C-alpha angles and dihedrals in degrees: 000000000000133000140200112240127205087229088068102032109024134260096297101073088145088072094051122120128180120228100226092187089064090053130206123290127205113204127164090348094306126116113223125193134180103243129182137184118248112220113239121246135205092225116110108261095228094053105043138060129229115248105269093205094061092243090137093057122097141162093044117184144146112273133181114242111215126221106258091235089061096052112138097017089113091054139286116318147109129287141192128210103176104056122182118236133226 
């Protein structure tokens, strides 16, 4: 199991979404994913839907996903295991 750490992505890992069309890459033992930031909305979460076309996603880049067992080795911060997809 791998996670997204704030040390690699920034403090707002709760806004992270993985671009599944870009796929995952394994290189030199590291797992890389294309991850973007979903813009926040004022709509109530229980009564609205996320944009299915990814139009609300910005700041997309390749990020290393860390093995869960190594979480925090790069310093204190937050992490996310279950990441929504676009």
